[in-house]
MDTraj code that builds the backbone (N, CA, C; nanometers):
import mdtraj as md
import numpy as np

residues = "MET ASN SER PRO LEU HIS ALA TYR TYR LEU ASN ASN LYS ILE LYS SER VAL LYS CYS LEU HIS LYS LYS LEU ALA HIS ALA THR PRO HIS LYS LEU ARG HIS THR GLY ALA THR LEU ALA LYS GLN ALA GLY LEU SER LEU GLU ALA ILE SER GLU ALA LEU THR HIS SER ASP LYS GLU VAL THR LYS THR TYR VAL ASN THR LYS ASP THR VAL ASN GLN THR VAL GLY ASP THR ALA PHE ARG SER LEU LYS LYS".split()
xyz = np.array([
    [8.2572, 11.7887, 10.4282],
    [8.2687, 11.7304, 10.2923],
    [8.4148, 11.7813, 10.2368],
    [8.4825, 11.7129, 10.1766],
    [8.6055, 11.7491, 10.1169],
    [8.7290, 11.8328, 10.2025],
    [8.6895, 11.7638, 10.3588],
    [8.8079, 11.8411, 10.4451],
    [8.8792, 11.6990, 10.4925],
    [9.0117, 11.7302, 10.5233],
    [9.1010, 11.6373, 10.5874],
    [9.0320, 11.5425, 10.7038],
    [9.0373, 11.4420, 10.7369],
    [8.9938, 11.3775, 10.8501],
    [9.0971, 11.3589, 10.9571],
    [9.0550, 11.3581, 11.0539],
    [9.1571, 11.3415, 11.1918],
    [9.1841, 11.2036, 11.1979],
    [9.3111, 11.1361, 11.1974],
    [9.3474, 10.9860, 11.2139],
    [9.2651, 10.9553, 11.3228],
    [9.2395, 11.0273, 11.4597],
    [9.1570, 10.9492, 11.5695],
    [9.0183, 10.8995, 11.5100],
    [8.9849, 11.0201, 11.4378],
    [8.8143, 10.9861, 11.4049],
    [8.8124, 10.8834, 11.2984],
    [8.9061, 10.8693, 11.2168],
    [8.9013, 10.7553, 11.0935],
    [8.9365, 10.6222, 11.2023],
    [9.0266, 10.6211, 11.2628],
    [9.0403, 10.5018, 11.3464],
    [8.9456, 10.4751, 11.4284],
    [8.8613, 10.5397, 11.4861],
    [8.7476, 10.5197, 11.5718],
    [8.6510, 10.4468, 11.4647],
    [8.6363, 10.5080, 11.3537],
    [8.5283, 10.4732, 11.2604],
    [8.5318, 10.3150, 11.2285],
    [8.6851, 10.2994, 11.1770],
    [8.7283, 10.1682, 11.1511],
    [8.7006, 10.0502, 11.2508],
    [8.7203, 10.0995, 11.4048],
    [8.7190, 10.0198, 11.4842],
    [8.5480, 9.9781, 11.5124],
    [8.4947, 10.0865, 11.4758],
    [8.3113, 10.0627, 11.4787],
    [8.2827, 9.9757, 11.4041],
    [8.3417, 9.9781, 11.2421],
    [8.3097, 9.8897, 11.1631],
    [8.3319, 9.7166, 11.1981],
    [8.4612, 9.7389, 11.2545],
    [8.5080, 9.5810, 11.2908],
    [8.4271, 9.5337, 11.3975],
    [8.3827, 9.5999, 11.4794],
    [8.2838, 9.5481, 11.5623],
    [8.1662, 9.5044, 11.5365],
    [8.1113, 9.5731, 11.4411],
    [7.9894, 9.5606, 11.3627],
    [7.9649, 9.4117, 11.2869],
    [8.1055, 9.4127, 11.2107],
    [8.1176, 9.3312, 11.0866],
    [8.2168, 9.2324, 11.1162],
    [8.2364, 9.1477, 11.2001],
    [8.3550, 9.0915, 11.2164],
    [8.4212, 8.9936, 11.0992],
    [8.3392, 8.9541, 11.0160],
    [8.3888, 8.8918, 10.9240],
    [8.4695, 8.9598, 10.8163],
    [8.4835, 9.0887, 10.8197],
    [8.5257, 9.1569, 10.7018],
    [8.6811, 9.1259, 10.7357],
    [8.7590, 9.1698, 10.6060],
    [8.9043, 9.1818, 10.6238],
    [8.9620, 9.2696, 10.6905],
    [9.0606, 9.2434, 10.7565],
    [9.1280, 9.3612, 10.8222],
    [9.1574, 9.4740, 10.7381],
    [9.1227, 9.5921, 10.7982],
    [9.1536, 9.7204, 10.7128],
    [9.1987, 9.8280, 10.8028],
    [9.2809, 9.9354, 10.7568],
    [9.3513, 10.0178, 10.8254],
    [9.3459, 10.1459, 10.7262],
    [9.3506, 10.2506, 10.7918],
    [9.3585, 10.4075, 10.7224],
    [9.4606, 10.3634, 10.5796],
    [9.5795, 10.3146, 10.6391],
    [9.6643, 10.3151, 10.5315],
    [9.6205, 10.2151, 10.4273],
    [9.5787, 10.1183, 10.4435],
    [9.5196, 10.0291, 10.3600],
    [9.4460, 10.0946, 10.2537],
    [9.3490, 10.1627, 10.3241],
    [9.2417, 10.2399, 10.2423],
    [9.2984, 10.3580, 10.1432],
    [9.4167, 10.3876, 10.1813],
    [9.4987, 10.4839, 10.0926],
    [9.5218, 10.4146, 9.9720],
    [9.6066, 10.2890, 10.0072],
    [9.6373, 10.2104, 9.8933],
    [9.5182, 10.1404, 9.7947],
    [9.3869, 10.1348, 9.8613],
    [9.2714, 10.0897, 9.7910],
    [9.2238, 10.2178, 9.7085],
    [9.2386, 10.3401, 9.7681],
    [9.1819, 10.4396, 9.6912],
    [9.2845, 10.4699, 9.5723],
    [9.4107, 10.4772, 9.5943],
    [9.4979, 10.4799, 9.4747],
    [9.4747, 10.3888, 9.3816],
    [9.4649, 10.2668, 9.3967],
    [9.4161, 10.1617, 9.3099],
    [9.3050, 10.1637, 9.2318],
    [9.1889, 10.2151, 9.3008],
    [9.0793, 10.2547, 9.2433],
    [9.0972, 10.3516, 9.1481],
    [9.1197, 10.4739, 9.1767],
    [9.1690, 10.5797, 9.1410],
    [9.2105, 10.5613, 9.0006],
    [9.3162, 10.4696, 8.9763],
    [9.4014, 10.4084, 8.8588],
    [9.3217, 10.3482, 8.7660],
    [9.2292, 10.2638, 8.8352],
    [9.1610, 10.1728, 8.7559],
    [9.0176, 10.2536, 8.6940],
    [8.9956, 10.3632, 8.7519],
    [8.9127, 10.4567, 8.7156],
    [8.9608, 10.5549, 8.5947],
    [9.0965, 10.5554, 8.5855],
    [9.1677, 10.6387, 8.4775],
    [9.2098, 10.7541, 8.4979],
    [9.2469, 10.7869, 8.6156],
    [9.3244, 10.9035, 8.6749],
    [9.4551, 10.8671, 8.6392],
    [9.5419, 10.9993, 8.6129],
    [9.6725, 10.9814, 8.5948],
    [9.7431, 10.9586, 8.7228],
    [9.8816, 10.9081, 8.7054],
    [9.9565, 10.8917, 8.8136],
    [9.9801, 11.0211, 8.8781],
    [10.0003, 11.1221, 8.8060],
    [10.0158, 11.2494, 8.8687],
    [9.9313, 11.3043, 8.9495],
    [9.7889, 11.2864, 8.9054],
    [9.6876, 11.3082, 8.9927],
    [9.6526, 11.2493, 9.0945],
    [9.6890, 11.1126, 9.0949],
    [9.6769, 11.0123, 9.2149],
    [9.7778, 11.0990, 9.3178],
    [9.8960, 11.0973, 9.2860],
    [10.0092, 11.1455, 9.3615],
    [10.0028, 11.2522, 9.4138],
    [9.9338, 11.3396, 9.3388],
    [9.9008, 11.5028, 9.4209],
    [9.7835, 11.4735, 9.5394],
    [9.6870, 11.3812, 9.4825],
    [9.5955, 11.3789, 9.5878],
    [9.6315, 11.3047, 9.7198],
    [9.7310, 11.2216, 9.7109],
    [9.7968, 11.1613, 9.8224],
    [9.9132, 11.2389, 9.8514],
    [9.9548, 11.3610, 9.8264],
    [10.0325, 11.4516, 9.8516],
    [10.1543, 11.4106, 9.8898],
    [10.2040, 11.2917, 9.7574],
    [10.3311, 11.2399, 9.7362],
    [10.4251, 11.3577, 9.6707],
    [10.5356, 11.3810, 9.7072],
    [10.6121, 11.4656, 9.6295],
    [10.6902, 11.3769, 9.5120],
    [10.6829, 11.2656, 9.5353],
    [10.7504, 11.1538, 9.4091],
    [10.6720, 11.0633, 9.3580],
    [10.6606, 11.0534, 9.2197],
    [10.5380, 10.9455, 9.1742],
    [10.5952, 10.8352, 9.2106],
    [10.7168, 10.8010, 9.2132],
    [10.7726, 10.6490, 9.2447],
    [10.7028, 10.6105, 9.3773],
    [10.6866, 10.6793, 9.4599],
    [10.6161, 10.6388, 9.5932],
    [10.4721, 10.6043, 9.5476],
    [10.4134, 10.6771, 9.4830],
    [10.2884, 10.6612, 9.4524],
    [10.2598, 10.5266, 9.3438],
    [10.3890, 10.4849, 9.2814],
    [10.3380, 10.3587, 9.2137],
    [10.3518, 10.2616, 9.2851],
    [10.4083, 10.2603, 9.4122],
    [10.4142, 10.1611, 9.5037],
    [10.2539, 10.1444, 9.5733],
    [10.1843, 10.2589, 9.5736],
    [10.0463, 10.2384, 9.6200],
    [9.9457, 10.1921, 9.5230],
    [9.9789, 10.1881, 9.4054],
    [9.8930, 10.1216, 9.2854],
    [9.8966, 9.9841, 9.2626],
    [9.7971, 9.8946, 9.2565],
    [9.8134, 9.7341, 9.2426],
    [9.9113, 9.6828, 9.3318],
    [9.9038, 9.7216, 9.4405],
    [9.9757, 9.6501, 9.5518],
    [9.8925, 9.5366, 9.6019],
    [9.9400, 9.4299, 9.7107],
    [9.8839, 9.3598, 9.8051],
    [9.8283, 9.4341, 9.9214],
    [9.8795, 9.5491, 9.9368],
    [9.8131, 9.6043, 10.0383],
    [9.6995, 9.6956, 10.0222],
    [9.5667, 9.6208, 9.9642],
    [9.4617, 9.6768, 9.9207],
    [9.3562, 9.6214, 9.9997],
    [9.2138, 9.6674, 10.0071],
    [9.1058, 9.5921, 10.0818],
    [9.0372, 9.5495, 9.9658],
    [8.9759, 9.4457, 9.9675],
    [8.8839, 9.3887, 9.8619],
    [8.7771, 9.5052, 9.8391],
    [8.7550, 9.5344, 9.7144],
    [8.6467, 9.6470, 9.6898],
    [8.5358, 9.6292, 9.7619],
    [8.4538, 9.5049, 9.7652],
    [8.3462, 9.4816, 9.8090],
    [8.3116, 9.4812, 9.9841],
    [8.4641, 9.4667, 10.0396],
    [8.4832, 9.5045, 10.1876],
    [8.4887, 9.6276, 10.1953],
    [8.5440, 9.7122, 10.1122],
    [8.5745, 9.8427, 10.0871],
    [8.4185, 9.9397, 10.0975],
    [8.3389, 9.8861, 9.9914],
    [8.2145, 9.9290, 9.9987],
    [8.1120, 9.9184, 10.0816],
    [8.1355, 9.7921, 10.1606],
    [8.0573, 9.7603, 10.2944],
    [8.1153, 9.9034, 10.4114],
    [8.2527, 9.8651, 10.4213],
    [8.2844, 9.9759, 10.5014],
    [8.2102, 10.1155, 10.4722],
    [8.2515, 10.1654, 10.3541],
    [8.2110, 10.2979, 10.3178],
    [8.0736, 10.3008, 10.3612],
    [7.9852, 10.2247, 10.3279],
    [7.8422, 10.2409, 10.3711],
    [7.8109, 10.2500, 10.4990],
    [7.8880, 10.1637, 10.5981],
    [7.8769, 10.1796, 10.7101],
    [7.9486, 10.3112, 10.7985],
    [8.0428, 10.3772, 10.7171],
    [8.0954, 10.5066, 10.8096],
    [7.9763, 10.6144, 10.7436],
    [7.9065, 10.5984, 10.6471],
    [7.8044, 10.7044, 10.6232],
    [7.7011, 10.7255, 10.7038],
    [7.6746, 10.6428, 10.8071],
    [7.5594, 10.6311, 10.8796],
    [7.5810, 10.7117, 10.9913],
])
top = md.Topology()
chain = top.add_chain()
for i, resn in enumerate(residues, 1):
    res = top.add_residue(resn, chain, resSeq=i)
    for name in ("N", "CA", "C"):
        top.add_atom(name, md.element.get_by_symbol(name[0]), res)
traj = md.Trajectory(xyz[None], top)
C-alpha cells in the first residue's frame, strides 16, 4: 500500500483486464496518470499538490495532464480499478 508500482506489474495487470473485458476503452499506465490528475483536480486538489504527486518539477507540465483528451472514462477506470483489486 502506498508504494510505487513497477511498470512491468502495472502493464501486466492492464493486459489482464483487457483480456477479461474486451469492450473496455484502450487504457495505458500513462492514460491512467492523466485520468488520476484530472480526477484529483475535480476533487479539489491544488495544481501544486497534483504536480508533487506526479513528481513533476514544473506545474506547466501538470496543466497538460488535467482535463486533456488523454484520459480514461471514469466508468471504465472504475471497472479497471475493481478488476485490479481482485
